[in-house]
All heavy atoms as an XYZ file, in Angstrom:
888
protein
N       0.848     -1.165      0.000
C       0.000      0.000      0.000
C       0.900      1.237      0.000
O       1.832      1.323      0.785
C      -0.888     -0.059      1.245
C      -1.832      1.088      1.345
S      -2.911      1.060      2.806
C      -3.650     -0.537      2.706
N       0.585      2.226     -0.854
C       1.411      3.440     -0.881
C       1.394      4.160      0.464
O       0.405      4.114      1.193
C       0.744      4.300     -1.958
C      -0.070      3.366     -2.774
C      -0.442      2.239     -1.884
N       2.469      4.846      0.774
C       2.590      5.546      2.054
C       1.481      6.581      2.242
O       1.016      6.800      3.358
C       3.949      6.220      2.155
N       1.017      7.207      1.152
C      -0.018      8.234      1.282
C      -1.360      7.632      1.716
O      -2.250      8.344      2.156
C      -0.179      9.006     -0.020
S      -0.740      8.004     -1.404
N      -1.533      6.311      1.606
C      -2.781      5.662      2.018
C      -2.718      5.154      3.448
O      -3.688      4.649      3.962
C      -3.096      4.492      1.112
C      -3.458      4.873     -0.282
C      -3.523      6.121     -0.819
C      -3.782      3.978     -1.329
N      -3.867      6.063     -2.138
C      -4.027      4.745     -2.483
C      -3.869      2.600     -1.415
C      -4.379      4.181     -3.692
C      -4.218      2.045     -2.625
C      -4.470      2.829     -3.755
N      -1.575      5.285      4.068
C      -1.429      4.747      5.415
C      -2.215      5.605      6.409
O      -2.295      6.818      6.280
C       0.032      4.684      5.809
C       0.786      3.645      5.001
C       2.254      3.591      5.384
O       2.727      4.420      6.143
N       2.947      2.622      4.844
N      -2.802      4.945      7.381
C      -3.557      5.646      8.407
C      -2.645      5.980      9.581
O      -1.594      5.371      9.752
C      -4.724      4.764      8.898
O      -4.199      3.523      9.343
C      -5.736      4.530      7.810
N      -3.057      6.958     10.390
C      -2.247      7.308     11.562
C      -2.119      6.122     12.519
O      -2.935      5.205     12.502
C      -3.041      8.444     12.219
C      -3.924      8.975     11.152
C      -4.219      7.829     10.250
N      -1.113      6.169     13.380
C      -0.961      5.091     14.361
C      -2.205      5.026     15.235
O      -2.896      6.002     15.433
C       0.242      5.283     15.246
O       0.875      6.480     15.082
N      -2.474      3.864     15.721
C      -3.610      3.549     16.577
C      -4.943      3.498     15.826
O      -5.970      3.283     16.439
C      -3.716      4.503     17.780
C      -2.472      4.558     18.591
C      -1.706      5.706     18.631
C      -2.025      3.443     19.296
C      -0.538      5.776     19.365
C      -0.862      3.502     20.044
C      -0.120      4.658     20.083
N      -4.957      3.739     14.520
C      -6.174      3.571     13.727
C      -6.193      2.148     13.201
O      -5.148      1.522     13.015
C      -6.184      4.524     12.543
C      -6.556      5.933     12.876
C      -6.296      6.612     14.020
C      -7.247      6.829     12.024
N      -6.765      7.882     13.937
C      -7.360      8.060     12.713
C      -7.770      6.760     10.748
C      -7.992      9.172     12.176
C      -8.388      7.872     10.216
C      -8.495      9.055     10.934
N      -7.372      1.597     12.924
C      -7.415      0.252     12.347
C      -6.749      0.243     10.974
O      -6.824      1.218     10.239
C      -8.910     -0.043     12.205
C      -9.615      1.003     12.992
C      -8.682      2.161     13.157
N      -6.110     -0.836     10.651
C      -5.461     -0.960      9.342
C      -6.519     -1.060      8.247
O      -7.575     -1.664      8.438
C      -4.577     -2.195      9.318
N      -6.251     -0.451      7.107
C      -7.151     -0.548      5.958
C      -6.935     -1.914      5.322
O      -5.813     -2.258      4.950
C      -6.858      0.563      4.932
C      -7.120      1.930      5.553
C      -7.697      0.359      3.674
C      -6.694      3.092      4.688
N      -7.998     -2.725      5.178
C      -7.826     -4.029      4.555
C      -7.381     -3.852      3.106
O      -7.913     -3.022      2.391
C      -9.215     -4.666      4.608
C      -9.991     -3.848      5.573
C      -9.369     -2.499      5.607
N      -6.408     -4.586      2.702
C      -5.924     -4.521      1.321
C      -6.072     -5.907      0.712
O      -5.111     -6.655      0.591
C      -4.475     -4.040      1.290
C      -3.999     -3.761     -0.134
O      -4.855     -3.560     -1.016
O      -2.775     -3.769     -0.355
N      -7.317     -6.236      0.371
C      -7.614     -7.530     -0.238
C      -8.270     -7.289     -1.588
O      -8.776     -6.189     -1.864
C      -8.580     -8.338      0.641
O      -9.844     -7.639      0.701
C      -8.037     -8.524      2.056
N      -8.301     -8.307     -2.408
C      -8.953     -8.194     -3.715
C     -10.430     -7.847     -3.547
O     -10.980     -7.022     -4.281
C      -8.794     -9.492     -4.492
N     -11.094     -8.452     -2.564
C     -12.510     -8.179     -2.336
C     -12.736     -6.717     -1.930
O     -13.681     -6.077     -2.405
C     -13.058     -9.107     -1.259
N     -11.875     -6.178     -1.079
C     -12.014     -4.783     -0.655
C     -11.743     -3.823     -1.814
O     -12.411     -2.808     -1.954
C     -11.080     -4.469      0.517
C     -11.489     -5.118      1.806
C     -12.803     -4.574      2.349
O     -13.089     -3.373      2.197
O     -13.556     -5.370      2.929
N     -10.756     -4.137     -2.646
C     -10.481     -3.290     -3.806
C     -11.652     -3.321     -4.784
O     -12.026     -2.299     -5.356
C      -9.179     -3.706     -4.476
C      -7.946     -3.289     -3.682
C      -6.662     -3.508     -4.456
N      -6.423     -4.907     -4.783
C      -5.859     -5.796     -3.980
N      -5.464     -5.420     -2.773
N      -5.661     -7.039     -4.356
N     -12.271     -4.494     -4.964
C     -13.431     -4.628     -5.840
C     -14.596     -3.802     -5.295
O     -15.244     -3.050     -6.027
C     -13.817     -6.109     -5.971
C     -15.015     -6.348     -6.817
N     -14.984     -6.198     -8.185
C     -16.275     -6.701     -6.500
C     -16.184     -6.463     -8.673
N     -16.990     -6.767     -7.658
N     -14.861     -3.930     -3.997
C     -15.928     -3.176     -3.355
C     -15.677     -1.670     -3.498
O     -16.577     -0.901     -3.847
C     -16.019     -3.571     -1.881
C     -17.077     -2.833     -1.121
C     -18.398     -3.215     -1.201
C     -16.743     -1.753     -0.320
C     -19.385     -2.536     -0.503
C     -17.712     -1.072      0.389
C     -19.039     -1.466      0.294
N     -14.456     -1.242     -3.248
C     -14.081      0.165     -3.370
C     -14.299      0.659     -4.791
O     -14.801      1.766     -5.008
C     -12.624      0.341     -2.962
O     -12.208      1.662     -3.176
N     -13.944     -0.153     -5.776
C     -14.135      0.218     -7.179
C     -15.599      0.408     -7.524
O     -15.964      1.339     -8.258
N     -16.459     -0.464     -6.984
C     -17.895     -0.329     -7.229
C     -18.415      0.994     -6.669
O     -19.141      1.726     -7.341
C     -18.654     -1.478     -6.571
C     -18.407     -2.813     -7.201
C     -19.075     -3.929     -6.404
O     -19.397     -3.778     -5.232
N     -19.293     -5.044     -7.062
N     -18.056      1.273     -5.436
C     -18.496      2.520     -4.812
C     -17.953      3.729     -5.577
O     -18.674      4.693     -5.821
C     -18.015      2.583     -3.357
C     -18.623      1.555     -2.452
S     -20.330      1.872     -2.051
C     -20.201      3.351     -1.105
N     -16.707      3.653     -5.981
C     -16.082      4.761     -6.708
C     -16.798      5.020     -8.027
O     -16.968      6.175     -8.432
C     -14.602      4.457     -6.930
C     -13.762      5.605     -7.465
C     -13.840      6.806     -6.545
C     -12.321      5.150     -7.600
N     -17.248      3.974     -8.725
C     -17.994      4.153     -9.974
C     -19.238      5.008     -9.743
O     -19.519      5.939    -10.500
C     -18.423      2.803    -10.558
C     -17.297      2.077    -11.260
O     -16.231      2.687    -11.491
O     -17.491      0.892    -11.583
N     -20.008      4.687     -8.713
C     -21.233      5.448     -8.431
C     -20.918      6.870     -7.992
O     -21.581      7.820     -8.414
C     -22.095      4.729     -7.390
C     -22.823      3.549     -7.987
C     -22.294      2.274     -7.915
C     -24.028      3.726     -8.652
C     -22.954      1.190     -8.476
C     -24.700      2.648     -9.216
C     -24.155      1.381     -9.130
O     -24.801      0.322     -9.694
N     -19.907      7.049     -7.135
C     -19.532      8.392     -6.693
C     -19.031      9.232     -7.860
O     -19.318     10.427     -7.957
C     -18.464      8.344     -5.599
C     -19.042      8.145     -4.238
C     -18.913      7.047     -3.440
C     -19.852      9.062     -3.496
N     -19.590      7.218     -2.266
C     -20.187      8.450     -2.268
C     -20.347     10.333     -3.763
C     -20.976      9.080     -1.310
C     -21.132     10.951     -2.795
C     -21.428     10.330     -1.597
N     -18.277      8.636     -8.769
C     -17.769      9.363     -9.937
C     -18.919      9.804    -10.826
O     -18.941     10.935    -11.315
C     -16.773      8.492    -10.723
O     -15.717      8.110     -9.846
C     -16.211      9.233    -11.908
N     -19.892      8.906    -11.043
C     -21.076      9.278    -11.820
C     -21.817     10.432    -11.172
O     -22.264     11.364    -11.846
N     -21.939     10.389     -9.846
C     -22.617     11.463     -9.128
C     -21.862     12.781     -9.288
O     -22.468     13.828     -9.541
C     -22.753     11.088     -7.653
C     -23.438     12.136     -6.838
C     -24.801     12.343     -6.977
C     -22.732     12.906     -5.934
C     -25.447     13.319     -6.225
C     -23.368     13.867     -5.177
C     -24.721     14.076     -5.326
N     -20.545     12.746     -9.161
C     -19.738     13.967     -9.309
C     -19.809     14.496    -10.737
O     -19.820     15.709    -10.954
C     -18.293     13.680     -8.928
N     -19.894     13.599    -11.687
C     -19.892     13.985    -13.099
C     -21.209     14.643    -13.508
O     -21.222     15.661    -14.189
C     -19.633     12.761    -13.968
C     -19.482     13.056    -15.451
C     -19.120     11.813    -16.251
N     -17.775     11.397    -15.909
C     -17.443     10.153    -15.541
N     -18.339      9.203    -15.513
N     -16.204      9.854    -15.235
N     -22.350     14.054    -13.118
C     -23.617     14.570    -13.639
C     -24.749     14.662    -12.613
O     -25.893     14.867    -12.977
C     -24.076     13.735    -14.831
C     -24.329     12.295    -14.473
O     -24.592     11.980    -13.322
N     -24.247     11.417    -15.446
N     -24.440     14.466    -11.331
C     -25.458     14.588    -10.300
C     -26.306     13.345    -10.094
O     -27.229     13.348     -9.293
N     -26.006     12.285    -10.831
C     -26.739     11.024    -10.683
C     -25.753      9.911    -10.406
O     -24.842      9.689    -11.201
C     -27.512     10.697    -11.982
O     -28.390     11.780    -12.266
C     -28.308      9.433    -11.839
N     -25.910      9.197     -9.286
C     -25.005      8.076     -9.024
C     -25.270      6.962    -10.029
O     -26.310      6.314     -9.985
C     -25.343      7.636     -7.599
C     -26.496      8.455     -7.162
C     -26.865      9.405     -8.233
N     -24.358      6.798    -10.947
C     -24.522      5.819    -12.017
C     -23.198      5.099    -12.238
O     -22.143      5.680    -12.063
C     -25.006      6.515    -13.309
C     -25.379      5.521    -14.371
C     -23.983      7.495    -13.817
C     -26.129      6.133    -15.527
N     -23.289      3.838    -12.596
C     -22.086      3.050    -12.853
C     -22.270      2.288    -14.159
O     -23.328      1.701    -14.397
C     -21.857      2.060    -11.714
O     -20.842      1.142    -12.049
N     -21.234      2.285    -14.981
C     -21.294      1.518    -16.227
C     -21.292      0.023    -15.948
O     -21.752     -0.768    -16.757
C     -20.109      1.891    -17.114
N     -20.793     -0.377    -14.777
C     -20.660     -1.796    -14.460
C     -21.648     -2.294    -13.413
O     -21.480     -3.380    -12.878
C     -19.232     -2.073    -13.959
C     -18.212     -1.681    -14.984
O     -18.351     -1.992    -16.156
N     -17.195     -0.960    -14.557
N     -22.664     -1.499    -13.097
C     -23.599     -1.918    -12.058
C     -25.026     -1.569    -12.419
O     -25.292     -0.916    -13.429
N     -25.964     -1.998    -11.586
C     -27.371     -1.720    -11.871
C     -27.688     -0.237    -11.740
O     -26.993      0.509    -11.058
C     -28.110     -2.538    -10.813
C     -27.145     -2.694     -9.700
C     -25.783     -2.731    -10.341
N     -28.766      0.180    -12.400
C     -29.200      1.572    -12.321
C     -29.763      1.860    -10.946
O     -30.510      1.064    -10.395
C     -30.250      1.850    -13.388
N     -29.402      2.975    -10.410
C     -29.919      3.401     -9.123
C     -31.215      4.151     -9.370
O     -31.296      5.013    -10.227
C     -28.909      4.318     -8.445
C     -29.401      4.892     -7.139
C     -28.931      6.352     -7.034
N     -29.687      7.081     -6.067
C     -30.604      7.983     -6.379
N     -30.869      8.251     -7.619
N     -31.237      8.631     -5.444
N     -32.244      3.800     -8.617
C     -33.538      4.451     -8.734
C     -33.667      5.521     -7.649
O     -33.101      5.378     -6.571
C     -34.669      3.427     -8.579
C     -34.630      2.322     -9.620
C     -34.736      2.863    -11.033
O     -35.577      3.700    -11.321
N     -33.856      2.409    -11.913
N     -34.440      6.585     -7.895
C     -34.673      7.578     -6.843
C     -35.381      6.937     -5.652
O     -36.123      5.966     -5.826
C     -35.588      8.613     -7.509
C     -35.487      8.359     -8.972
C     -35.086      6.933     -9.150
N     -35.178      7.469     -4.477
C     -35.773      6.911     -3.258
C     -37.285      6.792     -3.420
O     -37.850      5.720     -3.290
C     -35.408      7.779     -2.047
C     -35.899      7.225     -0.746
C     -35.252      6.164     -0.151
C     -37.008      7.761     -0.127
C     -35.694      5.641      1.049
C     -37.464      7.259      1.078
C     -36.806      6.191      1.662
N     -37.970      7.882     -3.725
C     -39.394      7.908     -4.046
C     -40.296      7.103     -3.132
O     -39.967      6.779     -2.005
N     -41.482      6.787     -3.648
C     -42.478      6.070     -2.853
C     -42.104      4.617     -2.619
O     -42.606      3.986     -1.702
C     -43.858      6.135     -3.522
O     -43.750      5.604     -4.836
C     -44.376      7.562     -3.580
N     -41.227      4.051     -3.435
C     -40.819      2.652     -3.262
C     -39.683      2.506     -2.254
O     -39.238      1.400     -1.978
C     -40.402      2.051     -4.596
N     -39.194      3.629     -1.706
C     -38.057      3.604     -0.780
C     -36.872      2.862     -1.397
O     -36.254      2.005     -0.774
C     -38.449      2.961      0.552
O     -39.495      3.658      1.164
N     -36.558      3.206     -2.646
C     -35.482      2.543     -3.382
C     -34.123      2.896     -2.794
O     -33.913      3.990     -2.283
C     -35.535      2.948     -4.851
N     -33.201      1.945     -2.871
C     -31.843      2.177     -2.390
C     -30.895      1.213     -3.084
O     -31.314      0.255     -3.712
C     -31.754      2.022     -0.867
C     -31.959      0.609     -0.368
C     -30.880     -0.190     -0.039
C     -33.233      0.083     -0.230
C     -31.059     -1.484      0.429
C     -33.431     -1.201      0.243
C     -32.341     -1.988      0.568
N     -29.609      1.515     -2.974
C     -28.565      0.623     -3.501
C     -27.946     -0.110     -2.329
O     -27.603      0.499     -1.314
C     -27.471      1.411     -4.216
C     -27.867      1.980     -5.549
S     -28.251      0.752     -6.793
C     -26.666      0.005     -7.062
N     -27.815     -1.401     -2.468
C     -27.144     -2.214     -1.457
C     -25.784     -2.604     -2.030
O     -25.703     -3.174     -3.116
C     -27.966     -3.463     -1.135
C     -27.268     -4.353     -0.159
N     -26.536     -5.443     -0.551
C     -27.162     -4.282      1.183
C     -26.015     -6.027      0.528
N     -26.387     -5.333      1.586
N     -24.723     -2.248     -1.325
C     -23.384     -2.591     -1.783
C     -22.883     -3.772     -0.973
O     -22.613     -3.660      0.213
C     -22.438     -1.397     -1.643
C     -22.752     -0.312     -2.617
C     -23.612      0.713     -2.288
C     -22.215     -0.341     -3.881
C     -23.926      1.704     -3.185
C     -22.509      0.650     -4.806
C     -23.370      1.676     -4.452
N     -22.808     -4.913     -1.621
C     -22.302     -6.129     -1.001
C     -21.232     -6.708     -1.907
O     -20.384     -5.975     -2.423
N     -21.288     -7.994     -2.140
C     -20.341     -8.618     -3.065
C     -20.481     -7.963     -4.429
O     -19.501     -7.682     -5.103
C     -20.585    -10.139     -3.144
C     -19.698    -10.771     -4.195
C     -20.337    -10.774     -1.785
N     -21.722     -7.690     -4.829
C     -22.003     -6.909     -6.033
C     -23.088     -5.904     -5.663
O     -23.925     -6.176     -4.800
C     -22.507     -7.788     -7.200
O     -23.690     -8.449     -6.783
C     -21.465     -8.800     -7.626
N     -23.113     -4.736     -6.312
C     -24.165     -3.780     -5.993
C     -25.513     -4.302     -6.486
O     -25.587     -4.941     -7.534
C     -23.770     -2.514     -6.741
C     -22.609     -2.847     -7.588
C     -22.169     -4.225     -7.277
N     -26.569     -4.030     -5.733
C     -27.902     -4.422     -6.179
C     -28.892     -3.325     -5.817
O     -28.817     -2.732     -4.743
C     -28.315     -5.749     -5.546
O     -28.351     -5.646     -4.149
N     -29.792     -3.052     -6.754
C     -30.852     -2.081     -6.519
C     -31.965     -2.802     -5.779
O     -32.299     -3.937     -6.101
C     -31.353     -1.528     -7.847
N     -32.515     -2.159     -4.768
C     -33.569     -2.781     -3.982
C     -34.566     -1.710     -3.568
O     -34.389     -0.532     -3.868
C     -32.964     -3.467     -2.757
O     -33.893     -4.331     -2.172
N     -35.629     -2.115     -2.882
C     -36.617     -1.149     -2.408
C     -37.086     -1.563     -1.023
O     -36.796     -2.654     -0.546
C     -37.794     -1.058     -3.383
O     -38.447     -2.299     -3.457
N     -37.818     -0.679     -0.391
C     -38.316     -0.948      0.943
C     -37.286     -0.707      2.022
O     -37.263     -1.403      3.027
N     -36.456      0.316      1.868
C     -35.407      0.597      2.838
C     -36.001      1.004      4.181
O     -36.712      1.988      4.281
C     -34.496      1.709      2.317
C     -33.366      2.060      3.233
C     -32.327      1.180      3.417
C     -33.343      3.258      3.911
C     -31.270      1.489      4.259
C     -32.293      3.584      4.748
C     -31.265      2.695      4.928
N     -35.752      0.252      5.210
C     -36.176      0.535      6.577
C     -37.620      1.046      6.623
O     -37.863      2.208      6.956
C     -35.218      1.526      7.230
C     -33.796      1.021      7.292
S     -32.639      2.233      7.948
C     -32.869      1.993      9.689
N     -38.599      0.209      6.289
C     -39.992      0.659      6.220
C     -40.434      1.411      7.473
O     -40.211      0.966      8.590
C     -40.783     -0.640      6.080
C     -39.803     -1.643      5.596
C     -38.465     -1.225      6.110
N     -41.041      2.574      7.264
C     -41.563      3.380      8.354
C     -40.538      4.199      9.114
O     -40.908      5.059      9.912
N     -39.276      3.979      8.873
C     -38.230      4.628      9.650
C     -38.286      6.155      9.558
O     -38.068      6.844     10.535
C     -36.860      4.120      9.182
C     -35.703      4.737      9.875
S     -35.635      4.134     11.560
C     -34.143      4.874     12.102
N     -38.577      6.664      8.383
C     -38.539      8.110      8.184
C     -39.931      8.724      8.020
O     -40.059      9.927      7.837
C     -37.659      8.446      6.982
C     -36.274      7.890      7.155
C     -35.857      6.754      6.477
C     -35.394      8.477      8.050
C     -34.595      6.228      6.680
C     -34.124      7.954      8.255
C     -33.738      6.835      7.561
O     -32.495      6.315      7.763
N     -40.990      7.930      8.097
C     -42.343      8.427      7.864
C     -42.732      9.521      8.863
O     -43.301     10.545      8.476
C     -43.344      7.287      7.900
N     -42.441      9.336     10.147
C     -42.788     10.352     11.132
C     -42.041     11.648     10.846
O     -42.631     12.731     10.844
C     -42.472      9.866     12.546
C     -42.664     10.923     13.648
C     -44.118     11.378     13.719
C     -42.193     10.383     14.990
N     -40.764     11.560     10.582
C     -39.970     12.752     10.283
C     -40.529     13.478      9.059
O     -40.686     14.702      9.062
C     -38.505     12.360     10.058
C     -37.608     13.531      9.858
N     -37.321     14.024      8.611
C     -36.950     14.316     10.740
C     -36.516     15.065      8.733
N     -36.279     15.262     10.015
N     -40.849     12.749      8.008
C     -41.391     13.361      6.790
C     -42.738     14.018      7.064
O     -43.034     15.090      6.544
C     -41.520     12.320      5.683
C     -40.184     11.869      5.131
C     -39.383     13.005      4.526
O     -39.943     13.825      3.771
O     -38.172     13.087      4.817
N     -43.566     13.398      7.899
C     -44.865     13.963      8.262
C     -44.680     15.293      8.998
O     -45.330     16.283      8.685
C     -45.624     12.961      9.143
C     -46.968     13.407      9.583
C     -47.990     13.508      8.473
O     -48.743     14.453      8.467
N     -48.025     12.581      7.546
N     -43.774     15.332      9.948
C     -43.503     16.561     10.705
C     -42.994     17.658      9.770
O     -43.462     18.801      9.803
C     -42.492     16.293     11.848
C     -41.983     17.592     12.455
C     -43.123     15.409     12.908
N     -42.031     17.339      8.920
C     -41.475     18.349      8.018
C     -42.531     18.863      7.040
O     -42.602     20.054      6.750
C     -40.274     17.786      7.244
C     -39.075     17.420      8.108
S     -38.465     18.780      9.115
C     -38.806     18.159     10.740
N     -43.385     17.980      6.528
C     -44.443     18.387      5.610
C     -45.402     19.356      6.296
O     -45.765     20.388      5.735
C     -45.188     17.158      5.096
S     -46.495     17.562      3.912
N     -45.793     19.041      7.519
C     -46.718     19.914      8.244
C     -46.084     21.267      8.538
O     -46.747     22.301      8.466
C     -47.187     19.224      9.524
C     -48.190     18.118      9.196
C     -48.471     17.170     10.317
N     -49.145     17.785     11.451
C     -49.585     17.073     12.493
N     -49.439     15.754     12.516
N     -50.165     17.687     13.501
N     -44.809     21.296      8.821
C     -44.128     22.575      9.052
C     -44.055     23.399      7.771
O     -44.289     24.607      7.786
C     -42.717     22.342      9.589
C     -42.700     21.909     11.029
C     -41.275     21.780     11.493
N     -41.211     21.274     12.849
C     -40.093     20.918     13.427
N     -38.936     21.020     12.785
N     -40.103     20.459     14.655
N     -43.703     22.744      6.656
C     -43.657     23.473      5.371
C     -45.032     24.043      5.030
O     -45.152     25.193      4.608
C     -43.196     22.546      4.245
C     -41.725     22.301      4.190
C     -41.316     21.608      2.896
N     -41.985     20.342      2.686
C     -41.523     19.153      3.065
N     -40.358     19.072      3.681
N     -42.200     18.059      2.831
N     -46.085     23.225      5.191
C     -47.438     23.644      4.839
C     -47.915     24.799      5.724
O     -48.595     25.711      5.242
C     -48.394     22.462      4.950
N     -47.545     24.780      7.002
C     -47.964     25.833      7.929
C     -47.296     27.155      7.581
O     -47.889     28.205      7.676
C     -47.627     25.390      9.368
C     -48.287     26.232     10.439
C     -47.394     27.356     10.898
O     -46.171     27.243     10.732
O     -47.920     28.343     11.417
N     -46.054     27.115      7.159
C     -45.375     28.271      6.598
C     -44.619     29.207      7.520
O     -43.875     30.040      7.041
N     -44.786     29.108      8.826
C     -44.097     30.083      9.685
C     -42.987     29.453     10.521
O     -42.346     30.152     11.298
C     -45.100     30.773     10.613
O     -45.588     29.858     11.568
N     -42.776     28.147     10.389
C     -41.735     27.477     11.169
C     -40.595     27.033     10.268
O     -40.788     26.724      9.106
C     -42.295     26.230     11.858
C     -43.293     26.510     12.929
C     -43.713     25.233     13.648
O     -43.128     24.183     13.472
N     -44.732     25.346     14.463
N     -39.424     27.006     10.870
C     -38.294     26.402     10.175
C     -38.597     24.912     10.033
O     -38.937     24.255     11.012
C     -37.021     26.592     10.986
O     -35.994     25.788     10.489
N     -38.534     24.386      8.850
C     -38.885     22.980      8.655
C     -37.679     22.114      8.352
O     -37.797     20.909      8.197
C     -39.920     22.831      7.547
C     -39.493     23.422      6.238
C     -39.720     24.692      5.812
C     -38.764     22.780      5.207
N     -39.168     24.879      4.581
C     -38.564     23.714      4.174
C     -38.243     21.499      5.041
C     -37.895     23.414      3.009
C     -37.570     21.211      3.867
C     -37.400     22.165      2.874
N     -36.510     22.697      8.267
C     -35.341     21.930      7.847
C     -34.637     21.186      8.964
O     -33.800     20.341      8.704
C     -34.316     22.853      7.171
O     -33.984     23.904      8.084
C     -34.872     23.441      5.900
N     -34.935     21.480     10.207
C     -34.281     20.797     11.315
C     -35.080     21.020     12.579
O     -36.213     21.455     12.520
C     -32.831     21.238     11.473
C     -32.658     22.691     11.780
C     -32.821     23.737     10.930
C     -32.332     23.263     13.040
N     -32.606     24.920     11.575
C     -32.302     24.665     12.874
C     -32.051     22.740     14.292
C     -31.998     25.536     13.911
C     -31.743     23.617     15.322
C     -31.714     24.994     15.115
N     -34.522     20.728     13.727
C     -35.127     20.858     15.048
C     -36.263     19.856     15.239
O     -37.424     20.181     15.130
C     -35.619     22.271     15.323
C     -34.501     23.269     15.389
C     -34.964     24.611     15.857
N     -36.112     25.061     15.088
C     -36.953     25.985     15.479
N     -36.797     26.580     16.632
N     -37.959     26.354     14.736
N     -35.881     18.652     15.521
C     -36.849     17.649     15.947
C     -36.473     17.212     17.348
O     -35.354     17.433     17.797
C     -36.863     16.434     14.994
O     -35.562     15.861     14.958
C     -37.286     16.828     13.598
N     -37.394     16.613     18.033
C     -37.108     16.154     19.386
C     -37.528     17.163     20.425
O     -38.418     17.988     20.209
N     -36.859     17.156     21.576
C     -37.293     17.968     22.717
C     -37.147     19.470     22.488
O     -37.808     20.258     23.140
C     -36.519     17.561     23.970
O     -35.146     17.788     23.777
N     -36.300     19.908     21.555
C     -36.140     21.345     21.313
C     -36.969     21.824     20.125
O     -36.848     22.964     19.699
C     -34.665     21.672     21.076
O     -34.231     21.083     19.863
N     -37.841     20.978     19.594
C     -38.639     21.337     18.428
C     -39.812     22.230     18.811
O     -40.332     22.143     19.919
C     -39.164     20.078     17.752
N     -40.243     23.085     17.878
C     -41.438     23.888     18.145
C     -42.686     22.997     18.149
O     -42.637     21.840     17.751
C     -41.473     24.874     16.980
C     -40.670     24.238     15.906
C     -39.652     23.364     16.592
N     -43.809     23.558     18.577
C     -45.072     22.828     18.598
C     -45.423     22.393     17.180
O     -45.276     23.168     16.227
C     -46.192     23.714     19.193
C     -47.538     23.024     19.104
C     -45.859     24.080     20.621
N     -45.885     21.180     17.040
C     -46.228     20.631     15.726
C     -47.495     21.292     15.194
O     -48.501     21.358     15.895
C     -46.442     19.118     15.843
C     -46.724     18.361     14.569
C     -45.542     18.484     13.596
C     -46.989     16.901     14.875
N     -47.466     21.798     13.962
C     -48.669     22.393     13.384
C     -49.787     21.353     13.235
O     -49.542     20.149     13.239
C     -48.205     22.868     12.000
C     -46.730     22.965     12.090
C     -46.321     21.918     13.079
N     -50.979     21.852     13.051
C     -52.149     20.984     12.877
C     -51.977     20.113     11.630
O     -51.245     20.471     10.699
C     -53.398     21.843     12.742
N     -52.664     18.968     11.592
C     -52.608     18.114     10.399
C     -53.033     18.886      9.159
O     -53.834     19.809      9.217
C     -53.603     16.991     10.713
C     -53.649     16.943     12.201
C     -53.483     18.369     12.651
N     -52.458     18.487      8.030
C     -52.743     19.137      6.762
C     -53.062     18.052      5.743
O     -52.328     17.062      5.656
C     -51.518     19.958      6.333
C     -51.772     20.757      5.088
O     -52.097     20.216      4.043
N     -51.603     22.057      5.208
N     -54.122     18.206      4.948
C     -54.478     17.166      3.974
C     -53.361     16.871      2.967
O     -53.287     15.766      2.431
C     -55.705     17.730      3.256
C     -56.181     18.880      4.061
C     -55.045     19.317      4.945
N     -52.480     17.843      2.712
C     -51.382     17.625      1.777
C     -50.319     16.685      2.355
O     -49.471     16.189      1.626
C     -50.736     18.935      1.393
N     -50.380     16.449      3.643
C     -49.373     15.637      4.341
C     -49.970     14.309      4.784
O     -49.971     13.986      5.972
C     -48.815     16.409      5.529
S     -48.118     18.005      5.108
N     -50.470     13.554      3.845
C     -51.088     12.267      4.190
C     -50.031     11.178      4.271
O     -48.967     11.280      3.664
C     -52.127     11.858      3.128
O     -51.447     11.711      1.873
C     -53.226     12.895      3.006
N     -50.331     10.146      5.021
C     -49.407      9.022      5.189
C     -49.126      8.347      3.857
O     -48.031      7.829      3.638
C     -49.984      8.016      6.183
N     -50.095      8.338      2.949
C     -49.892      7.695      1.635
C     -48.778      8.358      0.836
O     -48.154      7.755      0.007
C     -51.182      7.709      0.809
C     -52.299      6.893      1.392
C     -53.071      7.643      2.472
O     -53.233      8.876      2.381
O     -53.488      6.980      3.437
N     -48.572      9.651      1.108
C     -47.560     10.402      0.369
C     -46.154      9.877      0.673
O     -45.238     10.023     -0.113
C     -47.674     11.869      0.741
C     -46.746     12.739     -0.027
C     -47.090     14.191      0.141
N     -45.952     14.900     -0.370
C     -45.239     15.766      0.312
N     -45.573     16.084      1.521
N     -44.199     16.345     -0.209
N     -45.964      9.315      1.839
C     -44.639      8.893      2.245
C     -44.538      7.410      2.110
O     -43.666      6.751      2.305
C     -44.327      9.352      3.679
C     -44.562     10.818      3.847
C     -45.630     11.289      4.573
C     -43.740     11.725      3.216
C     -45.840     12.647      4.712
C     -43.958     13.083      3.359
C     -45.008     13.544      4.102
């Protein structure tokens, strides 16, 4: 491994195996596509779909695979809160959840569970 890739002392060693180099190459293909045109795309892997209503995501394992249903329900509450804040119009909707969050605005028909 070149000296410039070495990690500081007391850090875990970077694995230098064929499998790790292959995995790194796959990830680099998608990151390069994203840097090039704003879409994570790889000439050697499956097409990445937008997250959207199917909760699409890319799983990077032995080979990359496109899948859907990422952590069902995990982000639905957060999306509901942000939608209600945007619709209400007078609250910052980009952050502040939890105990320091402002009072949640009333339900809004535009923020239905089906949307998420």
